[in-house]
N, C-alpha and C positions, 0 to 999 in steps of 0.2 A: 287249614287257614287259609281262607283265600287272601289276598293282597286287596282288593278292592273296599275293604271297611277296617283297615288296621287307621289306628289313630296314631298321629305322632306323638313319639315318646321324648323324654327328657333326656339330656346328653347321660345324665348318668344311669338309668334306668335302663337304655341304650347298650350301654359299657355292661353293664350284668349280664344282659338280655346276648351279646355278644358273645359272653366268657361262657356263659351255659351251653351255649349253643354248639360253643368247640368243645366243651367237655362232652356232651349227647353223641357227637358224631362221632367219638372215638368208643364208645357203645358194641359191641361186634356183635350183638345178639338182635341188634336190630338196623333195620334197613331205612335209608335217610334219601333225599334229596335236598341240597342246600343252593341258597343263594349265597356266592357271594360277588360281590358288587368290586370294582376294581378299586386295588390297591390294598386287598382285607389280607392278605394272606393265604390266596385258593390252595396256591401249590402246597403250601405248607401243610396244609390240613391235609392234601390227600396223601402227603408221607407216611403224616401220624395214624392216617388208619391203617395204610398199606404197612405200617411196621408192627401196630396192633394187630393186626387181623395175622403175620406175621407167627404173632406168640401163641397161637391156638390151633395152629392147622400142622398136619400130620409131614405133609411136603408143600414147596413153596409154590409148586405148579398149580394148587386147589385154589390159588389167586390170578388173577386177570384183570389188569390195567388199561383199557383200552381210550388213546389219546385221537386227536384230529391231524396233528404232524409229527413228521420225525424228528422237529425239535422239540417238540414237546414230551416224548417219549423217552429220548436221548437226557433233555435235561430231568425227570422224573427218575429216571435211573440213576445218574451221576449223584442227584443229589440223597436217595434210600445209603448208595453206597459212601459218601460222607458222611452221614448221619453214622451209618454203622462204623466208620473209620476211628472215629470224633471218639465213637461211644466210652473210649478207654481215657480219655481225656478227663479233667476237673468241670463240673458242672460248671456250664455257662449261667451270669445274668438273667439274663432277659427273660420274662415268661413262658412264648411260644417257645424259644431256642431248648430252655430246661425241662419241658415239657417232650420235646423232641428226643432229646438226650438220654430222658428214662425210658422211652420205650427203643430206645433202639439198644440199650441194654439190656431190655427184657428177651428180645433178639438173638442179640448174642448169645444169652443161658441157654435158651431152646435151638439156638443152632450145634451148639458143645452138645446139647443132650441126645440132639438126632442125628447128629453127624451130616449137616448138607452144607457145610465147608460154604456159605456162602460169600466170604472175602476174595476166596481164590476161584469162584464158580459162579460170577455175578450173573453167569443168563441162564440161571435157573429163575431168574427174576421175569415173569412173564409181564412185559409191559410193551405196547406194542399200539401204533397205530390202527385205524380201524380195516386202513385195506390191508393187512399187513394178517389181520386175524382172518379175514373175509379170504387168504388165500392159503392161510393153514389148515382151513375147516373146508375147503376144496379140494385139499391135498389128504386129507384123512380118508374123504368117501367118493374118490373122481369116477367111482363107476353111476352114482346116487347124482353128483351133480352134472353128470356130462359131458364133462371137462379131464381129460386123460392131467398124469401128472407133469407131464412135459411141456408145460405153455409156458408161452413168456406173457408177462404185462406191459401194455404201451398205454402211453401215459398221454397220447395225441393218435386219436384214430380215425378222424375225422376223413381220411381219406377210405377209408376202409368202408365207412357209412355211407360216402357219394356212391363206392363202388354198389353199393347193394342197392341203392335209392336208383339208379342208373340201370341195371340188372332187371328190377322190376317194371320202369316205366317205359324201358325197352326192349325188353327181351322177353318180357312176359305178357305181352301184348294181344298174341295170337293164342293165351291158354281161353281157353273157354268158359273157366271156373272164373276167372276174375276178369275177364276182359269189359263185362259190363260195367262195372262198379270202377273200372279203372277208365272206360271212357267217360263216366260220365266226372267223373272226378278231375279230367282234366276239361271236360267243356266249362264243370263248375270255375278254371282259373282261366277260362277263356284262350286254353290251347298252348299256354306259357309254359312251355317244356323249361326252361330254364329257372322258372320261379317254380313251380309244381318240384324242381329236383331243389333246391335252395330250401324253401318250406319243408320237405321231407327229409332234408340233410338236420335243418336246424334241431326238430322232434326228435330225430333218434338220437342226436347228442344229449337232449334232456327226458331219455326215454326213462328213466330211473325216478321221474315224477308221473309218469302219466301210465305207466302201465298198471299200478293198481286201481285205475280207475276202468280199467279195459278187465281185468279178472278178478274187482271185487265183488260184483254180482254177477247170480247166477240167475239160470232162467233163460227164457226166449228174449227176443228184443221187445218185445212188446211190453215184457214185464218190467224191463230197462227202464221205456221210457213212462212207463205209471209211476214209478218209483223218482225219477228225477224230476217228474211234473210235481208227483208229491212233496219232493225238496224246496222247487219252485213256490209252490201256494204255502210251505211252510216258512219261506223267506219273504213272499209279500207279509202274509198272518202275521207276521213276530213285526213287523214293520209298521202294519197297522195299528197293532195292537197300542202300541208307543206312544203313535200320534194319537188313539184317542183316548187313552188316558192320563197322559200328560198335557193335557189343555182345561182351565174349567170347562165343566158341562155347557154354562149357561154362555159360553165365549163359542163353542164348537157350534149347537145350536143356532146360534145366531149366524155363525158361516155358513153354515148349509141353509138356510133360510136366503139370505143373501144369495147364493149360487143357485137357486132354482129361481128367486124373484129375475135373477138377472137372464137367466138361460128361457124364461117364461119370456119377458120384454124383449130380448131379440127373435125370439119366435115368433112372438106376434109381430112385428116390423119385416119379417121376413128374411133374415138378417144369423138364421141360427142352422147351419148345416151341420149334415150327422158326424161330418167328422169334429166339430167344433167339439173342444175338451169340456166346457159349459152342457154338451148335449144330455149327458147322462144324467146331470141334476133339476132335467127337466122334468123328469116324473118323481123327485124323493125332495120333499120339503123337510124331512128329519135326518137328524146327525146320520153319516154314516154308518155304519157298524166294522170292528175290523175283518171282516170277510170279505174272501176273494169276489164276491158279487158285489159289494161296496165297491172296489180297486177304482171300477172309471168315476165314481162320483167322487172320492179322495181328489182323484186330477185333474176332476172340475174345480175343485176349492182352493187346488193349488194353482190353477191359471187365472181364478178369482182374486188372491190372494198376493200372487207373487208376478215379480216381473220375469222374462223371458230367461234374466241371466241369473234369475234363484233368491234375488234381495226382493225384501219385503217390498210390495210398493207403496208410491209414495201419496199420501192422502190428493196430493190434486193429479195425480193421473187416472181418477176416476173420471169417468165420461161414456158417452152413449156404446163408445165402440165397445163398450164390456159392458153394457145393456143397463145405464142411467141415464137416463135421459134429464137434462137440469133442472127439469121439476118436477124432477123424482123426491117423495122426500127421503126415500130409501138411499139415497145418497149420502146423504149426511150421518146414516149410521155405520155405512161401510166404512168413511173418513173417518168417524168413533172406534170401530173395532180396530184399524189399520194403527193406529195411533195407541192401543192397547197392545197391540201383538209387539210393537216396540221390546215390553219388555219379555216376550219370549220368543228370542232370539234361537234362542237350540230347540224348542218347536215350529220355528219357522225352518229351519237347516232342515231337518227333516221333514218339512213338509215339501221342500224341496227337492228333495232325497227319493221323493214319491215318481217322481220325472224318470228319474236311471231305475227302476227298480226292475226284474228280466219280468219278460211274457207268463201271459197263465200256464201260456203250453207250446209246445213244440207245434210247427206247422208243417205236416208234412212232408213238403218238400223240403223243408228244415233238414227234417228226420233225417231225411232220404239220404241228403248231403253228409251228413255227420257218419251216419252206418256206413257209406261210402270211404269217409275218410279215413273210419276207423280197419276197414277191412284192409284198405293201404297202406295203411301205417302196420298194421300184421304182415304183410306178404313181406314187407321192408325189412322186420325182424328176424322172419322164418332166412331169409337170404340171407342178413347180416350174422345169422347165426352161423351158417353153412360157410360163411368166409373164415370165421374165425374157428373153425372146425380145422378146415384147408389150410389156413394159415398156422395154425398151431400157438395162436394168440388171444389174448383178454384185453378189454377195458376196465376200467373200473370198476363203472353199473354191470358189466357183465358177472364180473368178479363178485360182485355182491350177490347176485341174484341166484347165483354156484352154491352161492354159500348158503343162502334162504332152501335149496332146494335139497342139502348136504342135510339139514337137519329138518324136514320134513315141516309137517302141516300142524295145528295146535293139537289133532284129535287121531292125527295117524305121525306121531315123532319114528325118525329113524333109529337106527341101533347105534348110529353118535348121538343123536342129540339124548337117548338115553343112557350114555356111556357117562357124555358132560354132565348129566347129571350131577351121575353119582362124583368125577372125578373133580369138576369147577364147584364150588363151593362158597365163592367170594368173587361177584364183577363189582371194580371200579369203574365209572365213564367220565373222561375230563369233556370238561368243554360241552356237555348236556344239549346248553343251547342253539348249538351250532349242528345236531342231529336232522339227515333230512328223511323220508318219510321210510325209504328202503331201510335204511340204519335202521329205525325205529323198528320197523317189524323184523329185524333180526335178531334185536337185542330184546324182544318180546317173544320169539320163540326159544331165543338162548333161555331164558327163564321162565318159560310155560311151567307149571305143577311146583314150582318153589311157592315155599311160605315159611312163615321165621320158622315154627317149629320143626324143622327138619333142620337146621343148620344155615342152611343160606340164605346170605344178604345179597342184598342189592346195594349201590352208593351213588348216587348221581349227583354232582358238584356241578354249578355253571353259574353263568351270568346273564339273566334275557335282558339287560339294559346295553350287553355289547355283543348283541347278536348281529352280526352284519355281516353274513354270506349268505345271504339267496340266491345270489347268483349261481351259488354253487349247490344249489336244492335245500338251504337248510332252513327251518320252517320254528321260527319260535313258535309256534301255537304248540308244538309238541309238549314243551317245557310245561308252558301255561298252563294244559288243560290236567297234565300228571300235577303238577301243582296243586290246580284246584281240587284236584279227584282223592289226591293220598293215595294214589296205586301206579302202577305199570304192570298191565294184566295183572297176573293172580299174586302179584307182590304189594303187600302196601308199603306206603313211606310214610315218616314223619318228615314236616316240613323244617326245615333249620333256616335261618336267615344271620347273615354276619352284618354288622353295624363298622366296625372298625375301619376305619384305612389309615395306613400304616405308612403310605409314598407321599402323598402330599401335603403340604404346608395349611396350617389352618385358612389361610387364605382363599386358598384355591379352592378348599372345601368348599368354605362357605359361597363361593362364586356359584362353584355348579347346583349348590342344593336350593340356592334361589334361583338362579335362571332355569334349571331343568326341571323344577318343582311346577314353574310356567309354563314350558313350553311340551313337555312331557305330560302322557294321558293321567289323570286321575284313576283310571280304570284297566286291569289287565280285558285284552278282550279278545282273544283266541284267534278266532275267524279272522278281524284282520289285522293278527299282526302286533297289537298297542298291548305296551310295555307300560306298566303304571310307574313312576320314579320313585325311590327307595335313597332319602335322603342317607349321608354315612356322616359318620363323628371323627374328628379330629383327631389322631396320637400325637400330631406332630406341631409343636409350635407355631404361633402363626410367625409372620418374617414382614417387613415393615414394605416390600413392592410385594406386591400376588399379582395380578390380571392387568395386563393393559391392552385398552382396543383404540384404535388406533384407525381414523375410518378420511379416506378423502376426500370431500365433493369435488366434483367436477373432473378429477385428478385424472390422469392416464395410467395403463396397467406398465408402464415405464417409471412412470411416477412412484408406485407402490413397490416393483420391483426392485429400485434403488433404496428406497427404504426400507425394508426387509435386509440389503444387503448391508444398511448402517445398520441396521440392529447387532446384523453379525458380527459387524466389527464390534461394535459397544460389549457383547458379549464375550471377546476373544482378550479384549482389554481389561475385563471390568469381572474375574474369575470370582472376587470373592461377592458380588452381589447375583451372579447368574450360576453361576456354581462351574462343574467344568465342561460335563455333559449338553449339548444343548442336540434340538433334531428340528428340522423344517418337513411339516409333515401336510399333505395336500388331497385334495378328494378325488384328483383326477392328474396322472400323469404332464397333462396339457396344462394343468395351472402352476405349472412351476417351470416348464422352458422360456418364460420370460426373465426368470429370477434368475436360473443360472448362467448367462451371459452377464447380467451384472456380478453378480457375486467374484467372478473369474476379472471382470474388468477394476475388482478393489484388492484382486490378490489374494482372497481367499479361496480355498482347495475344501471341495467337501466331500465326503462318499454320499456318493449319489447310489441309491442301491436300487436296483431293477428301474429305474427313470428312467435313462436317454437310451433310447430305441436304437441299436447298434449299427441301421442302418444309416440313421443320421451322423455317424463318426466319420470325423472326413475320410481316415486310414480305410476302413470298409468302404466308403465310397469310391476311393480309389483304387482298391484292391478288384472292385465287382464292376468297375469301369474296365479296368485291364485285362480281367479273364473275358468280358466281350469282347472287346477289340480283340485279341490273340484268336480268342475261336471264330471271331467273325469278317472279314476283313472292311466287309459293306456296314457294320458299323457305324454312320459317321458321329452318333452321338458320343456314342462311348471313345470314337479317338480320336475325339476334339478334347474330352473328358482329358485321355492319356498326357495330352501335351500340354493343356494348361493345368494339371498337378505340378505339384511343387517339385516333384524330381525333373519335370523340363522345362515348368513356369514360364511356356511361354505369352506375351502381355496379346491383348484383345485386338488389336491393329494385326501383329503377324498370325493369329490365328483366324481373322477374318480372311486375308491373302491366301493361308492353305485355303479353306472353304471354299474362295472366291473361284481360284482355280480354274477348276474344272468340276465343276457341280454334279457328275455321274463318275467322274473319274475315283476309285480304291485310294482311299487318305494313304492307307501303306504304299501304294504307288507315288503318289507325292511327293512324299519327303526324299523318295529314293531317286527323284527330278532333281538332279543340280544346277540343271535350265531355273525350275522354280524357285530354286531357296534364293535365288539371287532378290527377290521380292521382299525378300525377310529382309528385318535389320539386322544389324552384324552379329546381335546379340540374341537374337532371335534362331538366326542361323546356325551359329557355335552350338545354341542350345539341341535344336534339332540334329544336327550330326552325333552331336555327343549321344544321344539318346536312340536315335535310331539302330546302331548297330546292334546294339539291345535287345532294342524291337526286333529287329528281323533276325538274330538268335536265334530267339522265342518263336518265331512260328514257321522258320527251320527244324525245329526239334517238336512240334506235334502231332502226335501220338505215339513219341519213343518215349514217354514218361507218364506219369499219373499228371491231370491236372490242377493239383495241387501243388505238385513240386516242380511244373512249369511257368504257373502263376507266381509262384513264390518267389523261384532261380529269378525271374524276370524282376519282380519287386526290387529284390537285394542290389542287380547288377545295375537297374535303373539308378536308385539311393534311394529308395523307399524308407530304409528304417531310419536315415537319416534326418528324414523330416518329421519325425515326430518322437515323444518323449516315452516315458514306462506307459503309461495311459495307453496312447498311440497304439504301442506294439503289442500290449495284451488286446485293444480291440481288434487289431488286428489277424493278430494268431485264433481270434474266437471266428472272425471274417473267414478265412482259412479253412481251420476244422471243420466249416459249415459246406466250404466249396467243397472240401474232400467227403463229406459225409452224402451227397446230391450228388456227386459225381464216380461212384466207384467202379466203373469199366471206363472212367479217364472223356466221356461225352459232358460238353456241355449241359446242366441242367435245363430246362426251359426258364426261359425269364420268370414268366409268372410266378412257377413252382420257387422261383428261384429267390425275390421279392418278398413273394409270402412268411417264405420258412425266414428272411432276416428281418422281416417286420413281426418275429413272435418271438424275436432273441433282444436280448438288454446289454447295453456293453460293461466291462466289470468295470468296480469303482477304480477311483484312480488310485492307486497305490502309493502315490507320494500325496495324498490326502490328507486329512487333520480326521484324525477316527474321531475325536471328541464335535464333531460337526457332521451331524447324518440329515439326508436330506431321502425321507420315501414317500409312499399314500401311504394312508390312515391304515388302512387295511393290513400294509405288509409291519407296521407300525403295533400291532394289538400284539400284547404280550410282555410291550417294551417298557422301559420310563427314561424320562432324563431329565436333568435338572433343569432347563428350561425348553418349551416348545413355543414354536411360531407355527402358528396358521395362517397363512396368508388367503387370499382370494375369498373372505370370508360369500364375499357374493356373487361368485362362481354357480353357473348354473349348470346342472346334469343331463346326460344325454338323454334324449328320450327313447322309450324302450321300441324296438320295433315289431312288427305286428307278426302274429303267430297262426299259424296255421289250424289250430283249434286253443281254446281257450277252456279251464277246466279249474274248477274250486271245490273244496271240498267244505261241505257245512254240518254242524251239528243237529242232530236234531232229538226229539223227545226219545227214537227210538234207537238211538246208536247216530252215525256216521255214514256220509253217502256223499253223492259229488254232482256235480250239472255241468252240463257241456254244453260248447258254444261253437258251431264253423265259422271259419273265415267268411265273409260275406261276398259273394261274386261281385268282378270288377266292375266298378263303377255304380256299384249299389252300395247305398248306405248301411251301416252294420244293423243288425237285430238287438232287439232289446235287449235279450240275452247275453250276448256279446260284448255290449257295453255294459252292461251293470257287469258281468266280468271285471271287465278291462278297469273298470275305476275300481274294484275293490281292489284287483293289484295295485292301483297305481294310487290307495289309500295306505296298503302295505309298506310299499316305495316309501311314503310321506313318512310313516311311522322309523323305518330300517333309518332315513338320513338322519334322523333328531337323534338313533342312537349312534351311527357313524358318528356324529358330532361330540356327542358323550366319549365316545372311545378316545378322541382326538385330545380333548382337555384332559383328558383323566391320566395321559402318561407323564406329566410333566410333576416335579417333584418341589420345586422352589417359582420358579416364573413360568408364567403365560401369556403370550403376546399376541394380538388377534389383529390382523391387519385387511382392509377392504378398500373398495373405489365405488362410489356412488356418485349417480347423476346428479346434474341438479339442470330444474325446469328455470327456462329465460322466456318472460312472457312480456320482456320490454321494458316498464317502467319503473315495476317493482322488484323489489331484492329477489335473487335466484332463491329459490326451494330445492329440498333435498327431494329426490322424486324416492319414495319407498321402492327397494330392491325388491329382486325379483321372487314370488311367491315361495319357489323353492329351492330359493342357495342356502344355507346358513344362516343367511345374516339375514334374507327374510323370516326365518323360522323363529330367531332370537330379536328379532326388531322391535314389537310391541314391549319385551321386557328389558332390554337394555337399549331402548333410544332415547331417553333422558341420560342416561351415563355416555352414548356413543357421541351424541352432539356435542361435549363438553369436552370431547378428543379428538379433534380433529387434527389434521394435519396438513398442512398447504404442502402442491409442489416445489414449489421453490426452495421450502426450507428442508428439503430430502435430499438436493442433489449432494452425491459424495462422489468425490477425486480420483482416481484411479492412481495410487501411488507408482514411483520410479520401482519402488523395491517390487512393489506388486505384480506391476509390467513384467519383471523379471520371473513372478513366479507365477502366471497364467500356468491356468490347467486347456489341456489340448481343445481345439476348436475354437479358440479367440484369434488368436492371427496365426498364419499360415506363414510361414517363413520359406523361399525361394531357395532350391541349391544353388550354387555361383555355376555360372557357365562354364568355367575351367575347371567345373567338381570331376573329381575319375575317383573309381572304387576303390579301397585300400585294396594293398599285395592279400591275398588269401593264401591260406595252406595248402600246399601238394594237395594232400590228402585231401582236401574237402573240396575238389575240382572234380565234378563228372565226367566220368572218363567215357561216355557213350560218342561213339564217333560221329561229326557233324559231318552231312553234306555238303559236294560244293556249293557254293553261294549263288554262282550263276545257273546250278540247275533249276530248268521249268517247271513249274508244278501245273498241269494243263488239265481243263474240264475231264475227266476221265467217260464223259458219254459222248464229248464229240470226237472221240477217236472208236467209234463203233461203227461196224456194219450198216447199211442202210436198211436192211431188213431188220435187223434187232430193234434199232430205232424207232420205225415205224409200228412194231410190235409194239413196244413200250408204248408209245404215245395213244392207241387204240385204248389200252388198258387203262390207262393214268387220265383220258377222257370219259372213259366208262365208271371208270370209279368215281371220279369227281362228280357225274353226272347223278348216280347212287345215293353220293353223300347229302347234294344238295336236297334230293328229294324226300331223302330217310328225315334230317335233320344230323347237324356239325354233334352233337352232343350223342345222337345215338353210334357216331364211327367212335368218338373218344370214351363212349361207354363199352366198345369191345374190349374184351381182351387181345395180347399181343397175338396169340396162336387164332383169334378168330379172324383179324384183322391177313392175317398172313395167309390166311384159308381162303377170306376172299378176292385177293390176290393173284394168288398161282390157282382159282378156277378161272381166273379170268383171264389167264396166260393160256392155258388148258381149253377154250374156248377159242382164243385169238391164235394162239403158233400152235397149237396140238400135242403140246407138252408142258407140266407142271412145272416143272425142278428148270423155270428160264432163271438166267442169270438176272436178273433184272427186279427180283423180288423186293429184296431188301431195299433199291434204292428208289422204290418207285412209294415202297411205305415212306421213305428218309422227305420224299418230295411231297406228300400228304401232308406228313407231317409240318414241314417247312411252310406249307400256306396255307395250316392253320392255325400258326405261330405269327402269321402276318398280318395285321392288323384289316386291311385291304382283301387278303385273301380270305378270310374269315366272311367279310361283309358280304363280300361274292357267295361265297354258299351259305351263308344265311337264310332262313325262309323268308320269305319275300310277295308283296303281294303280286297277281299276275307269273310268280314264277312258274321256269318252262326252261330243261336241258335237251338239248342233241333235238333242238325244234324245226321241222322245216314248214319251210317255207317255199309258195310257186306262185311265179306272177309274170306278167308281160314286162319284159324294161327292154325299150325301141325295138319294138317290133319281134322279141325274142323271147321264146318260155325258156325263163328263168330259175331251175331248181336249186334250191340251197338248204343248208342245214347251221343251225345258230348253235353254239355250245354252249349258251350261256344266258338267258333272257328274260328282268323283270323288271316292274315298277317300282322306282323308291317312294320314300314318305313324304316327298314334292310332286309325285305322281307324274315323274317322268321316268321315261324306258331306257331302260339300258342293254344294251346289247353287246356281249364278249368273248370273245376267242381266245382260244389256250393255245400257246405257243411254247412246249413242252424240249425245245432242241435245250441244247447245252452251246455255249463259244468257248473259244481258245482266247488265249492273253489275257490282256488283263482290260482293253478297252472297249469296256462294258458300255459306252454309250455308242462306240462307231455300229456294236451290235443289235442295239435294240434300234439305229436309227434304219439300218438296213432292211430290219423285217418288216416297220413300219411303214416305209416306203415300199413295201413288197404286197403288203395286205391290206392296204390304204384304200385300193379300187376294189378289193372283195369284200370290207366293210360297209365301203359308200350303196354296191350292192344290198347288201341283207337292209341298212336302214333305207332304203326306198323301198322294199318290199313289203315292211311293216309299216310306213305312213302312207302305204295304201289301205292296212286295214285299221289305223286309229291317228287321231287327229294332233296328240300329244308328241311335245317333246321328245327325241330317241337321240341320244348319244353314244356312240362304238368307242370301244376301246379294245387294246390286246393286255391280255397278264401273262408274263410270264413266272410260271410256280419253280421253275429251276432259282431263277434270280431274284424272285420275289419282286419281279418289273412292275411298271403299269405305266402304260400309254394311250392318251385319250387322242383318237385319230377324227371323229366327227363330232361334233358340238351340235345339237341341235336347237332351234330357235327355243325362245323361251329364257327364263331364268339361266342361271350359270349353276353349273352342278357344282359341290363339292367336290375338285375331283385331285385334291392336290396329294 
């Protein structure tokens, strides 16, 4: 039974149908697909089905229940065991609870009969996540799945993706098999290696979506092209067929005749070019058919009737530019037709979509690019598979592929598949609407050959109206297709739908029914991911209050945030009206960042669940700054942050005095200079003296302990724990844990890696927060319920999706399913029609999912639903300001037409929403609102002797000198030659080439350099050369020097006559920058002693200024552009511009 032709049922009829569906679901001889909307008791039904199946099997292991989260599987297991525990108790009164109790008693009798001992051995219940099930399958037959039994699963394999892609882009270029495809691929992307790398990495991460595209079709490339073009034709014909049939024939005939007349008129006046959309109408005056050859004529009619924006043309817009002269009687005919078409808005929308339909066929160059991309992707997959085997790891998509391989194909099942067919009798799948294509394929393989007669059953349950995980590859179209076809593979499925909502009170259910029937689709469309709305029947009685919609016209984000804080205050003060539990649900984490500080100011401590990024927590920022400072004395930003942190608490004036004292001096040296400290305030001086002892102690201990222990010990000695509360301590612990995980050898991780990892973590919930007020994203709230729900920022817009290297789309055709593909256009060129068409379809899928996301948000509420938003007002001077329609893609934009009248009566003003932070509230603020400094006389409490570190400390006066500066001249010269050669090689190859090499490969290159230069490979400076290059690439200026540049050259020899003498010079690095100006750069790789870096740099600048002047003079003999010359010191990561050419001032900071 299809959703699309259902008719509304009366409440009593729906209650009866709901009860009947729940009874049928317990028929263990049949297979079902169940649509269970929000609040319908889906989990209870699953448990009842599972228990009912237990009464029929010989062993519990014959039943498998698959969920998509560990939480869901744990909840299901716990509730089944609770049902069995309660079976001995008196029967409950509630209908659904009594049914569970009855079946649980039957299970216990079966348990006793067969000796299962489920109460003592709950592990016999096979309830697991889809990932756990995949792992179990691959472990059964590791030789078939090509995965050994000793593999570990990684949740984030992005580093391996990048390594695989780099291996293909950089190491495989000389491979004769793939060089041509790879070369064309890079040329297509304008040789932008970083772009190519990032696009390929993104594709690898979602490979479970497109791998079926590559392996779906058998045969030659030409056969695949022909089949895809047939799908393109099918898409176009299907659309044209609807156009042809949905408009009265006489109106369509008139439109075609008018388009022919317009084309003829323009042709007669010499104004009709072959590129004009009306040109195909010149030879056709009859109505176009739903045929490919008439596609251009339809586009001509669209041009005639619609504006460039796709809206119906206004009658007054008909003029000679369209082919209708002022005296032309046909002009009035077209104007009358346009007026008639106002009543056919859906047909006009479909006509506008003609412009976005794909092309009829692939151009040869487009198909070549497509084939090249697919070949490069296959190379990346091969390389990734090698890496997985080498490292003994798998990611979740690879585990899913391995599980499918373990089962074999439909016609060639493996021994495991045959064994499972015998041992696995019943399969239950929860949240089926969130199944991906890979998971769907696995389920089909698992149930291949099943039938009702052989005792196998399949039970799929979910709610397509709550499918909100497209970013995890969930495809709601799979649920809709199975529902409409009434089968999955060989298994026939009876559709059941639940209607009763046990969660929300009647007022909320009525509001949702009213507005979502307006905004959600009326029919299912699997290809577009459109899910028809199904109204619910409330079980709970209506309460006095239900939904409140408050919109600020012309207000600010701060006004709305303060209003939300005021609502939270009301909820806390009136539990009788709002209930005990409440949640603030947001579409995006950015939508809550303005609200959290307002809650803190009001003294409201909420439990934020994966909302606040860990890196934004002040305690974590302080710890990371401290780690940077201790490991890099020259990191001035980090040192200033350490001195400003609350454990030291220098004011801005004192910080400025320190920073300005000597801008090239190391700050750890500056704070030990007592004469400099006289420039600080008395308070500042006392604070520096107190803190510098702890900092010096930590720096002297560097390398003797793990980085985590060094940083944590210094943080404690400085008084870090005394500057925060329990939530801050938890966040600090998370930051230290991360630091430890990224520095197993005690070496500070690269900042890019460190901050990337920090961005992916969230601060733990405040342990002192009110557990009855939670803040989370809507995605996180799915499956939860609260007495009151607040959804702020209804007017917030979603982020735009990024461009992908390849777009694909599955379409259902008369002969089954197939795909169409389109590659990303070259730089500077417009997207081709097919790429644009697929992108428009994906955008429509996103729109449909946005509606479902809003549905999930509002259906979390049991008693109250509070919605807030801010809209703009137009100000046209004398007239009263008008509300500007909210953004189309926002929640409010979707709801606007349905709730506009309701909304305009419920404005709130900014002035009326202000709330005061009470004195008690200030005392109870959670971390991040106010940061208090430690007193200048603060001291660390006495530490027990057993807690002290027993590591011997070096003498404080011991000088730490640069290790390179102590070496003999010959060794230093050899090192300098190798460094210059290596930097030249990296600049010519690319930075990404070097970074993509393994540590072994890098070491081999440097070893070969020393062998050629010094005559022996085991040179003592190999590791330090590698560290030098690593440091240069970690420096923004260093990377800029080595990056590909226009007319870039290394070791560039110049000869010329200067002052009557022949001069020969070799320039380390030269290029033309983005401003068209020449740079000459000379490397200086020597080290220095002591702490006076500025004196060292000045000495080298004075010594080499004349040399750089010769270089610029020689270069200016060859070209007239401005020439700048500079020294770069890789060891110190320092930069000195000695010669500034005429022209624009370069950015040399």
